PDB file with SEQRES, HELIX, SHEET and CRYST1 records, atoms N, CA, C and O in Angstrom:
SEQRES   1 A   71  MET GLY ARG ALA LEU VAL GLY TYR LEU GLY ARG GLU LEU          
SEQRES   2 A   71  GLY ARG TYR ARG LEU LYS ASP VAL ALA GLU HIS PHE LYS          
SEQRES   3 A   71  ARG ASP PRO ALA ALA ILE SER GLN GLY THR ARG HIS ILE          
SEQRES   4 A   71  GLU GLU GLU ILE GLN LYS GLU GLY THR LEU SER LYS THR          
SEQRES   5 A   71  VAL GLN ARG VAL LYS GLU LYS LEU THR ARG GLY ARG LYS          
SEQRES   6 A   71  LYS LYS TYR LEU ILE THR                                      
HELIX    1 AA1 GLY A    2  LEU A   13  1                                  12    
HELIX    2 AA2 LEU A   18  PHE A   25  1                                   8    
HELIX    3 AA3 PRO A   29  GLN A   44  1                                  16    
HELIX    4 AA4 THR A   48  THR A   61  1                                  14    
CRYST1    1.000    1.000    1.000  90.00  90.00  90.00 P 1           1          
ATOM      1  N   MET A   1       0.834  -1.179  -0.072  1.00  0.00           N  
ATOM      2  CA  MET A   1       0.043   0.048   0.021  1.00  0.00           C  
ATOM      3  C   MET A   1       0.873   1.291   0.031  1.00  0.00           C  
ATOM      4  O   MET A   1       0.451   2.346  -0.441  1.00  0.00           O  
ATOM      5  N   GLY A   2       2.138   1.155   0.608  1.00  0.00           N  
ATOM      6  CA  GLY A   2       2.990   2.284   0.574  1.00  0.00           C  
ATOM      7  C   GLY A   2       3.306   2.814  -0.749  1.00  0.00           C  
ATOM      8  O   GLY A   2       3.143   4.014  -0.973  1.00  0.00           O  
ATOM      9  N   ARG A   3       3.759   1.991  -1.672  1.00  0.00           N  
ATOM     10  CA  ARG A   3       4.141   2.422  -2.976  1.00  0.00           C  
ATOM     11  C   ARG A   3       2.893   3.057  -3.723  1.00  0.00           C  
ATOM     12  O   ARG A   3       2.974   4.062  -4.430  1.00  0.00           O  
ATOM     13  N   ALA A   4       1.827   2.405  -3.498  1.00  0.00           N  
ATOM     14  CA  ALA A   4       0.653   2.957  -4.132  1.00  0.00           C  
ATOM     15  C   ALA A   4       0.297   4.303  -3.612  1.00  0.00           C  
ATOM     16  O   ALA A   4      -0.150   5.117  -4.420  1.00  0.00           O  
ATOM     17  N   LEU A   5       0.432   4.627  -2.420  1.00  0.00           N  
ATOM     18  CA  LEU A   5       0.026   5.857  -1.824  1.00  0.00           C  
ATOM     19  C   LEU A   5       1.053   6.945  -2.345  1.00  0.00           C  
ATOM     20  O   LEU A   5       0.674   8.079  -2.638  1.00  0.00           O  
ATOM     21  N   VAL A   6       2.321   6.555  -2.440  1.00  0.00           N  
ATOM     22  CA  VAL A   6       3.379   7.402  -3.033  1.00  0.00           C  
ATOM     23  C   VAL A   6       2.970   7.635  -4.473  1.00  0.00           C  
ATOM     24  O   VAL A   6       3.114   8.771  -4.923  1.00  0.00           O  
ATOM     25  N   GLY A   7       2.505   6.737  -5.193  1.00  0.00           N  
ATOM     26  CA  GLY A   7       2.094   7.012  -6.545  1.00  0.00           C  
ATOM     27  C   GLY A   7       0.946   7.955  -6.673  1.00  0.00           C  
ATOM     28  O   GLY A   7       0.955   8.867  -7.500  1.00  0.00           O  
ATOM     29  N   TYR A   8      -0.116   7.718  -5.792  1.00  0.00           N  
ATOM     30  CA  TYR A   8      -1.264   8.570  -5.700  1.00  0.00           C  
ATOM     31  C   TYR A   8      -0.873   9.959  -5.380  1.00  0.00           C  
ATOM     32  O   TYR A   8      -1.315  10.900  -6.038  1.00  0.00           O  
ATOM     33  N   LEU A   9      -0.049  10.120  -4.379  1.00  0.00           N  
ATOM     34  CA  LEU A   9       0.405  11.564  -3.957  1.00  0.00           C  
ATOM     35  C   LEU A   9       1.285  12.171  -4.978  1.00  0.00           C  
ATOM     36  O   LEU A   9       1.152  13.362  -5.258  1.00  0.00           O  
ATOM     37  N   GLY A  10       2.216  11.397  -5.579  1.00  0.00           N  
ATOM     38  CA  GLY A  10       3.023  11.896  -6.652  1.00  0.00           C  
ATOM     39  C   GLY A  10       2.327  12.451  -7.828  1.00  0.00           C  
ATOM     40  O   GLY A  10       2.711  13.453  -8.431  1.00  0.00           O  
ATOM     41  N   ARG A  11       1.177  11.681  -8.157  1.00  0.00           N  
ATOM     42  CA  ARG A  11       0.301  12.101  -9.266  1.00  0.00           C  
ATOM     43  C   ARG A  11      -0.480  13.298  -8.923  1.00  0.00           C  
ATOM     44  O   ARG A  11      -0.601  14.216  -9.734  1.00  0.00           O  
ATOM     45  N   GLU A  12      -1.029  13.329  -7.721  1.00  0.00           N  
ATOM     46  CA  GLU A  12      -1.928  14.414  -7.314  1.00  0.00           C  
ATOM     47  C   GLU A  12      -1.171  15.749  -6.994  1.00  0.00           C  
ATOM     48  O   GLU A  12      -1.662  16.825  -7.334  1.00  0.00           O  
ATOM     49  N   LEU A  13      -0.044  15.674  -6.376  1.00  0.00           N  
ATOM     50  CA  LEU A  13       0.665  16.755  -5.861  1.00  0.00           C  
ATOM     51  C   LEU A  13       1.836  17.193  -6.763  1.00  0.00           C  
ATOM     52  O   LEU A  13       2.091  18.390  -6.896  1.00  0.00           O  
ATOM     53  N   GLY A  14       2.558  16.225  -7.390  1.00  0.00           N  
ATOM     54  CA  GLY A  14       3.737  16.490  -8.179  1.00  0.00           C  
ATOM     55  C   GLY A  14       3.654  16.228  -9.597  1.00  0.00           C  
ATOM     56  O   GLY A  14       4.627  16.281 -10.350  1.00  0.00           O  
ATOM     57  N   ARG A  15       2.458  15.940  -9.953  1.00  0.00           N  
ATOM     58  CA  ARG A  15       2.275  15.711 -11.524  1.00  0.00           C  
ATOM     59  C   ARG A  15       3.189  14.551 -12.060  1.00  0.00           C  
ATOM     60  O   ARG A  15       3.463  14.562 -13.260  1.00  0.00           O  
ATOM     61  N   TYR A  16       3.661  13.593 -11.290  1.00  0.00           N  
ATOM     62  CA  TYR A  16       4.517  12.575 -11.675  1.00  0.00           C  
ATOM     63  C   TYR A  16       3.685  11.460 -12.447  1.00  0.00           C  
ATOM     64  O   TYR A  16       2.540  11.190 -12.087  1.00  0.00           O  
ATOM     65  N   ARG A  17       4.213  10.910 -13.370  1.00  0.00           N  
ATOM     66  CA  ARG A  17       3.530   9.734 -14.136  1.00  0.00           C  
ATOM     67  C   ARG A  17       3.762   8.442 -13.252  1.00  0.00           C  
ATOM     68  O   ARG A  17       4.810   8.198 -12.653  1.00  0.00           O  
ATOM     69  N   LEU A  18       2.699   7.699 -13.259  1.00  0.00           N  
ATOM     70  CA  LEU A  18       2.898   6.384 -12.550  1.00  0.00           C  
ATOM     71  C   LEU A  18       4.069   5.544 -13.050  1.00  0.00           C  
ATOM     72  O   LEU A  18       4.654   4.743 -12.320  1.00  0.00           O  
ATOM     73  N   LYS A  19       4.368   5.749 -14.258  1.00  0.00           N  
ATOM     74  CA  LYS A  19       5.535   5.051 -14.936  1.00  0.00           C  
ATOM     75  C   LYS A  19       6.842   5.426 -14.245  1.00  0.00           C  
ATOM     76  O   LYS A  19       7.721   4.605 -13.985  1.00  0.00           O  
ATOM     77  N   ASP A  20       6.905   6.758 -13.962  1.00  0.00           N  
ATOM     78  CA  ASP A  20       8.135   7.264 -13.175  1.00  0.00           C  
ATOM     79  C   ASP A  20       8.225   6.690 -11.790  1.00  0.00           C  
ATOM     80  O   ASP A  20       9.280   6.255 -11.328  1.00  0.00           O  
ATOM     81  N   VAL A  21       7.086   6.703 -11.146  1.00  0.00           N  
ATOM     82  CA  VAL A  21       6.997   6.138  -9.772  1.00  0.00           C  
ATOM     83  C   VAL A  21       7.373   4.628  -9.859  1.00  0.00           C  
ATOM     84  O   VAL A  21       8.162   4.153  -9.042  1.00  0.00           O  
ATOM     85  N   ALA A  22       6.876   3.952 -10.735  1.00  0.00           N  
ATOM     86  CA  ALA A  22       7.171   2.428 -10.923  1.00  0.00           C  
ATOM     87  C   ALA A  22       8.633   2.217 -11.264  1.00  0.00           C  
ATOM     88  O   ALA A  22       9.198   1.257 -10.740  1.00  0.00           O  
ATOM     89  N   GLU A  23       9.296   2.995 -12.071  1.00  0.00           N  
ATOM     90  CA  GLU A  23      10.639   2.854 -12.346  1.00  0.00           C  
ATOM     91  C   GLU A  23      11.466   3.144 -10.999  1.00  0.00           C  
ATOM     92  O   GLU A  23      12.439   2.446 -10.715  1.00  0.00           O  
ATOM     93  N   HIS A  24      11.063   4.142 -10.230  1.00  0.00           N  
ATOM     94  CA  HIS A  24      11.804   4.477  -9.062  1.00  0.00           C  
ATOM     95  C   HIS A  24      11.824   3.267  -8.108  1.00  0.00           C  
ATOM     96  O   HIS A  24      12.867   2.927  -7.550  1.00  0.00           O  
ATOM     97  N   PHE A  25      10.682   2.640  -7.933  1.00  0.00           N  
ATOM     98  CA  PHE A  25      10.523   1.524  -6.968  1.00  0.00           C  
ATOM     99  C   PHE A  25      10.902   0.184  -7.670  1.00  0.00           C  
ATOM    100  O   PHE A  25      10.878  -0.862  -7.022  1.00  0.00           O  
ATOM    101  N   LYS A  26      11.251   0.202  -8.985  1.00  0.00           N  
ATOM    102  CA  LYS A  26      11.634  -0.960  -9.736  1.00  0.00           C  
ATOM    103  C   LYS A  26      10.409  -2.051  -9.721  1.00  0.00           C  
ATOM    104  O   LYS A  26      10.528  -3.245  -9.444  1.00  0.00           O  
ATOM    105  N   ARG A  27       9.288  -1.413 -10.058  1.00  0.00           N  
ATOM    106  CA  ARG A  27       8.040  -2.271 -10.039  1.00  0.00           C  
ATOM    107  C   ARG A  27       7.389  -2.062 -11.395  1.00  0.00           C  
ATOM    108  O   ARG A  27       7.695  -1.114 -12.119  1.00  0.00           O  
ATOM    109  N   ASP A  28       6.466  -2.991 -11.722  1.00  0.00           N  
ATOM    110  CA  ASP A  28       5.736  -2.876 -12.980  1.00  0.00           C  
ATOM    111  C   ASP A  28       4.687  -1.759 -12.856  1.00  0.00           C  
ATOM    112  O   ASP A  28       3.992  -1.668 -11.844  1.00  0.00           O  
ATOM    113  N   PRO A  29       4.570  -0.854 -13.958  1.00  0.00           N  
ATOM    114  CA  PRO A  29       3.635   0.228 -13.907  1.00  0.00           C  
ATOM    115  C   PRO A  29       2.209  -0.223 -13.667  1.00  0.00           C  
ATOM    116  O   PRO A  29       1.416   0.531 -13.103  1.00  0.00           O  
ATOM    117  N   ALA A  30       1.863  -1.420 -14.075  1.00  0.00           N  
ATOM    118  CA  ALA A  30       0.546  -1.968 -13.917  1.00  0.00           C  
ATOM    119  C   ALA A  30       0.188  -2.176 -12.449  1.00  0.00           C  
ATOM    120  O   ALA A  30      -0.922  -1.888 -12.001  1.00  0.00           O  
ATOM    121  N   ALA A  31       1.214  -2.705 -11.699  1.00  0.00           N  
ATOM    122  CA  ALA A  31       1.072  -2.897 -10.321  1.00  0.00           C  
ATOM    123  C   ALA A  31       0.850  -1.530  -9.515  1.00  0.00           C  
ATOM    124  O   ALA A  31      -0.024  -1.435  -8.653  1.00  0.00           O  
ATOM    125  N   ILE A  32       1.664  -0.532  -9.842  1.00  0.00           N  
ATOM    126  CA  ILE A  32       1.489   0.735  -9.247  1.00  0.00           C  
ATOM    127  C   ILE A  32       0.133   1.353  -9.644  1.00  0.00           C  
ATOM    128  O   ILE A  32      -0.487   2.013  -8.810  1.00  0.00           O  
ATOM    129  N   SER A  33      -0.310   1.179 -10.790  1.00  0.00           N  
ATOM    130  CA  SER A  33      -1.614   1.714 -11.332  1.00  0.00           C  
ATOM    131  C   SER A  33      -2.754   1.124 -10.519  1.00  0.00           C  
ATOM    132  O   SER A  33      -3.633   1.813 -10.000  1.00  0.00           O  
ATOM    133  N   GLN A  34      -2.678  -0.196 -10.446  1.00  0.00           N  
ATOM    134  CA  GLN A  34      -3.695  -1.024  -9.694  1.00  0.00           C  
ATOM    135  C   GLN A  34      -3.726  -0.546  -8.191  1.00  0.00           C  
ATOM    136  O   GLN A  34      -4.819  -0.296  -7.682  1.00  0.00           O  
ATOM    137  N   GLY A  35      -2.703  -0.428  -7.553  1.00  0.00           N  
ATOM    138  CA  GLY A  35      -2.662   0.020  -6.181  1.00  0.00           C  
ATOM    139  C   GLY A  35      -3.104   1.428  -6.015  1.00  0.00           C  
ATOM    140  O   GLY A  35      -3.712   1.751  -4.994  1.00  0.00           O  
ATOM    141  N   THR A  36      -2.827   2.323  -6.990  1.00  0.00           N  
ATOM    142  CA  THR A  36      -3.260   3.687  -6.986  1.00  0.00           C  
ATOM    143  C   THR A  36      -4.811   3.667  -7.112  1.00  0.00           C  
ATOM    144  O   THR A  36      -5.503   4.369  -6.374  1.00  0.00           O  
ATOM    145  N   ARG A  37      -5.325   2.878  -8.027  1.00  0.00           N  
ATOM    146  CA  ARG A  37      -6.813   2.876  -8.169  1.00  0.00           C  
ATOM    147  C   ARG A  37      -7.454   2.294  -6.860  1.00  0.00           C  
ATOM    148  O   ARG A  37      -8.553   2.716  -6.501  1.00  0.00           O  
ATOM    149  N   HIS A  38      -6.788   1.329  -6.136  1.00  0.00           N  
ATOM    150  CA  HIS A  38      -7.312   0.802  -4.866  1.00  0.00           C  
ATOM    151  C   HIS A  38      -7.331   1.995  -3.830  1.00  0.00           C  
ATOM    152  O   HIS A  38      -8.282   2.144  -3.063  1.00  0.00           O  
ATOM    153  N   ILE A  39      -6.238   2.837  -3.844  1.00  0.00           N  
ATOM    154  CA  ILE A  39      -6.218   3.968  -2.890  1.00  0.00           C  
ATOM    155  C   ILE A  39      -7.287   4.910  -3.166  1.00  0.00           C  
ATOM    156  O   ILE A  39      -7.944   5.385  -2.240  1.00  0.00           O  
ATOM    157  N   GLU A  40      -7.528   5.244  -4.504  1.00  0.00           N  
ATOM    158  CA  GLU A  40      -8.632   6.105  -4.850  1.00  0.00           C  
ATOM    159  C   GLU A  40      -9.948   5.663  -4.383  1.00  0.00           C  
ATOM    160  O   GLU A  40     -10.741   6.454  -3.872  1.00  0.00           O  
ATOM    161  N   GLU A  41     -10.218   4.328  -4.558  1.00  0.00           N  
ATOM    162  CA  GLU A  41     -11.468   3.773  -4.081  1.00  0.00           C  
ATOM    163  C   GLU A  41     -11.639   3.863  -2.646  1.00  0.00           C  
ATOM    164  O   GLU A  41     -12.734   4.203  -2.197  1.00  0.00           O  
ATOM    165  N   GLU A  42     -10.656   3.589  -1.869  1.00  0.00           N  
ATOM    166  CA  GLU A  42     -10.715   3.741  -0.378  1.00  0.00           C  
ATOM    167  C   GLU A  42     -10.966   5.191   0.038  1.00  0.00           C  
ATOM    168  O   GLU A  42     -11.717   5.482   0.969  1.00  0.00           O  
ATOM    169  N   ILE A  43     -10.335   6.037  -0.658  1.00  0.00           N  
ATOM    170  CA  ILE A  43     -10.555   7.515  -0.334  1.00  0.00           C  
ATOM    171  C   ILE A  43     -11.997   7.882  -0.633  1.00  0.00           C  
ATOM    172  O   ILE A  43     -12.591   8.647   0.127  1.00  0.00           O  
ATOM    173  N   GLN A  44     -12.569   7.386  -1.677  1.00  0.00           N  
ATOM    174  CA  GLN A  44     -13.954   7.667  -1.947  1.00  0.00           C  
ATOM    175  C   GLN A  44     -14.928   7.157  -0.865  1.00  0.00           C  
ATOM    176  O   GLN A  44     -16.065   7.617  -0.752  1.00  0.00           O  
ATOM    177  N   LYS A  45     -14.466   6.252  -0.130  1.00  0.00           N  
ATOM    178  CA  LYS A  45     -15.349   5.678   0.960  1.00  0.00           C  
ATOM    179  C   LYS A  45     -15.420   6.611   2.167  1.00  0.00           C  
ATOM    180  O   LYS A  45     -16.233   6.422   3.072  1.00  0.00           O  
ATOM    181  N   GLU A  46     -14.520   7.654   2.157  1.00  0.00           N  
ATOM    182  CA  GLU A  46     -14.548   8.676   3.201  1.00  0.00           C  
ATOM    183  C   GLU A  46     -14.254   7.972   4.567  1.00  0.00           C  
ATOM    184  O   GLU A  46     -14.890   8.301   5.568  1.00  0.00           O  
ATOM    185  N   GLY A  47     -13.270   6.981   4.610  1.00  0.00           N  
ATOM    186  CA  GLY A  47     -13.017   6.366   5.811  1.00  0.00           C  
ATOM    187  C   GLY A  47     -11.726   7.026   6.497  1.00  0.00           C  
ATOM    188  O   GLY A  47     -11.361   8.183   6.289  1.00  0.00           O  
ATOM    189  N   THR A  48     -11.126   6.152   7.305  1.00  0.00           N  
ATOM    190  CA  THR A  48      -9.928   6.766   7.963  1.00  0.00           C  
ATOM    191  C   THR A  48      -8.740   6.981   6.999  1.00  0.00           C  
ATOM    192  O   THR A  48      -7.956   7.905   7.218  1.00  0.00           O  
ATOM    193  N   LEU A  49      -8.589   6.205   5.998  1.00  0.00           N  
ATOM    194  CA  LEU A  49      -7.543   6.415   4.980  1.00  0.00           C  
ATOM    195  C   LEU A  49      -7.759   7.816   4.262  1.00  0.00           C  
ATOM    196  O   LEU A  49      -6.805   8.547   3.993  1.00  0.00           O  
ATOM    197  N   SER A  50      -8.980   8.116   3.991  1.00  0.00           N  
ATOM    198  CA  SER A  50      -9.284   9.474   3.388  1.00  0.00           C  
ATOM    199  C   SER A  50      -8.884  10.584   4.294  1.00  0.00           C  
ATOM    200  O   SER A  50      -8.355  11.591   3.823  1.00  0.00           O  
ATOM    201  N   LYS A  51      -9.104  10.458   5.563  1.00  0.00           N  
ATOM    202  CA  LYS A  51      -8.698  11.601   6.471  1.00  0.00           C  
ATOM    203  C   LYS A  51      -7.172  11.641   6.559  1.00  0.00           C  
ATOM    204  O   LYS A  51      -6.531  12.690   6.492  1.00  0.00           O  
ATOM    205  N   THR A  52      -6.635  10.432   6.714  1.00  0.00           N  
ATOM    206  CA  THR A  52      -5.111  10.379   6.782  1.00  0.00           C  
ATOM    207  C   THR A  52      -4.399  10.884   5.595  1.00  0.00           C  
ATOM    208  O   THR A  52      -3.350  11.510   5.753  1.00  0.00           O  
ATOM    209  N   VAL A  53      -4.922  10.645   4.310  1.00  0.00           N  
ATOM    210  CA  VAL A  53      -4.330  11.110   3.082  1.00  0.00           C  
ATOM    211  C   VAL A  53      -4.475  12.649   3.059  1.00  0.00           C  
ATOM    212  O   VAL A  53      -3.543  13.336   2.641  1.00  0.00           O  
ATOM    213  N   GLN A  54      -5.595  13.189   3.487  1.00  0.00           N  
ATOM    214  CA  GLN A  54      -5.838  14.535   3.395  1.00  0.00           C  
ATOM    215  C   GLN A  54      -4.842  15.294   4.379  1.00  0.00           C  
ATOM    216  O   GLN A  54      -4.337  16.368   4.053  1.00  0.00           O  
ATOM    217  N   ARG A  55      -4.606  14.723   5.509  1.00  0.00           N  
ATOM    218  CA  ARG A  55      -3.589  15.345   6.312  1.00  0.00           C  
ATOM    219  C   ARG A  55      -2.199  15.351   5.861  1.00  0.00           C  
ATOM    220  O   ARG A  55      -1.459  16.305   6.103  1.00  0.00           O  
ATOM    221  N   VAL A  56      -1.803  14.276   5.187  1.00  0.00           N  
ATOM    222  CA  VAL A  56      -0.468  14.109   4.509  1.00  0.00           C  
ATOM    223  C   VAL A  56      -0.361  15.131   3.417  1.00  0.00           C  
ATOM    224  O   VAL A  56       0.674  15.781   3.265  1.00  0.00           O  
ATOM    225  N   LYS A  57      -1.429  15.283   2.645  1.00  0.00           N  
ATOM    226  CA  LYS A  57      -1.415  16.249   1.508  1.00  0.00           C  
ATOM    227  C   LYS A  57      -1.298  17.616   2.064  1.00  0.00           C  
ATOM    228  O   LYS A  57      -0.566  18.402   1.463  1.00  0.00           O  
ATOM    229  N   GLU A  58      -1.935  18.017   3.161  1.00  0.00           N  
ATOM    230  CA  GLU A  58      -1.881  19.291   3.747  1.00  0.00           C  
ATOM    231  C   GLU A  58      -0.450  19.485   4.332  1.00  0.00           C  
ATOM    232  O   GLU A  58       0.121  20.568   4.205  1.00  0.00           O  
ATOM    233  N   LYS A  59       0.094  18.490   4.936  1.00  0.00           N  
ATOM    234  CA  LYS A  59       1.539  18.716   5.441  1.00  0.00           C  
ATOM    235  C   LYS A  59       2.519  18.960   4.384  1.00  0.00           C  
ATOM    236  O   LYS A  59       3.429  19.781   4.502  1.00  0.00           O  
ATOM    237  N   LEU A  60       2.308  18.188   3.279  1.00  0.00           N  
ATOM    238  CA  LEU A  60       3.260  18.237   2.120  1.00  0.00           C  
ATOM    239  C   LEU A  60       3.160  19.610   1.454  1.00  0.00           C  
ATOM    240  O   LEU A  60       4.184  20.117   0.995  1.00  0.00           O  
ATOM    241  N   THR A  61       2.019  20.222   1.378  1.00  0.00           N  
ATOM    242  CA  THR A  61       1.792  21.436   0.608  1.00  0.00           C  
ATOM    243  C   THR A  61       1.829  22.671   1.459  1.00  0.00           C  
ATOM    244  O   THR A  61       1.799  23.774   0.915  1.00  0.00           O  
ATOM    245  N   ARG A  62       1.891  22.551   2.755  1.00  0.00           N  
ATOM    246  CA  ARG A  62       1.888  23.689   3.681  1.00  0.00           C  
ATOM    247  C   ARG A  62       3.089  24.582   3.228  1.00  0.00           C  
ATOM    248  O   ARG A  62       4.244  24.170   3.129  1.00  0.00           O  
ATOM    249  N   GLY A  63       2.701  25.767   2.984  1.00  0.00           N  
ATOM    250  CA  GLY A  63       3.724  26.908   2.775  1.00  0.00           C  
ATOM    251  C   GLY A  63       4.265  26.739   1.236  1.00  0.00           C  
ATOM    252  O   GLY A  63       5.194  27.459   0.868  1.00  0.00           O  
ATOM    253  N   ARG A  64       3.775  25.935   0.479  1.00  0.00           N  
ATOM    254  CA  ARG A  64       4.172  25.772  -0.794  1.00  0.00           C  
ATOM    255  C   ARG A  64       3.336  26.631  -1.760  1.00  0.00           C  
ATOM    256  O   ARG A  64       2.111  26.656  -1.650  1.00  0.00           O  
ATOM    257  N   LYS A  65       3.986  27.334  -2.704  1.00  0.00           N  
ATOM    258  CA  LYS A  65       3.202  28.118  -3.735  1.00  0.00           C  
ATOM    259  C   LYS A  65       2.559  27.222  -4.725  1.00  0.00           C  
ATOM    260  O   LYS A  65       3.101  26.203  -5.154  1.00  0.00           O  
ATOM    261  N   LYS A  66       1.389  27.638  -5.070  1.00  0.00           N  
ATOM    262  CA  LYS A  66       0.548  26.854  -6.001  1.00  0.00           C  
ATOM    263  C   LYS A  66       1.274  26.978  -7.338  1.00  0.00           C  
ATOM    264  O   LYS A  66       1.692  28.061  -7.749  1.00  0.00           O  
ATOM    265  N   LYS A  67       1.410  25.809  -8.012  1.00  0.00           N  
ATOM    266  CA  LYS A  67       1.963  25.777  -9.406  1.00  0.00           C  
ATOM    267  C   LYS A  67       0.778  25.447 -10.226  1.00  0.00           C  
ATOM    268  O   LYS A  67      -0.095  24.678  -9.822  1.00  0.00           O  
ATOM    269  N   TYR A  68       0.746  26.090 -11.499  1.00  0.00           N  
ATOM    270  CA  TYR A  68      -0.214  25.765 -12.486  1.00  0.00           C  
ATOM    271  C   TYR A  68       0.414  25.124 -13.621  1.00  0.00           C  
ATOM    272  O   TYR A  68       1.448  25.588 -14.103  1.00  0.00           O  
ATOM    273  N   LEU A  69      -0.169  24.041 -14.096  1.00  0.00           N  
ATOM    274  CA  LEU A  69       0.265  23.353 -15.392  1.00  0.00           C  
ATOM    275  C   LEU A  69      -0.342  23.956 -16.501  1.00  0.00           C  
ATOM    276  O   LEU A  69      -1.572  23.957 -16.546  1.00  0.00           O  
ATOM    277  N   ILE A  70       0.353  24.502 -17.464  1.00  0.00           N  
ATOM    278  CA  ILE A  70      -0.188  25.138 -18.681  1.00  0.00           C  
ATOM    279  C   ILE A  70       0.198  24.165 -19.758  1.00  0.00           C  
ATOM    280  O   ILE A  70       1.361  23.816 -19.962  1.00  0.00           O  
ATOM    281  N   THR A  71      -0.887  23.733 -20.459  1.00  0.00           N  
ATOM    282  CA  THR A  71      -0.742  22.813 -21.636  1.00  0.00           C  
ATOM    283  C   THR A  71      -1.140  23.463 -22.931  1.00  0.00           C  
ATOM    284  O   THR A  71      -1.074  22.831 -23.985  1.00  0.00           O  
TER     285      THR A  71                                                      
END                                                                             
């Protein structure tokens, strides 16, 4: 679950591709993708994981300037 959570946060906050996260952890991108989908499903349930992830996101972005991706 840890790698999947890093993949989720990397995509949400850092705009990292799951492929890049998978390469970093030397894992198959499909495995990271599946884990990330599982994290997203658990967050949608509004349980303990949802609250924990929200707190982690707040701590990681505290004091950080907002960046906008222009495509």
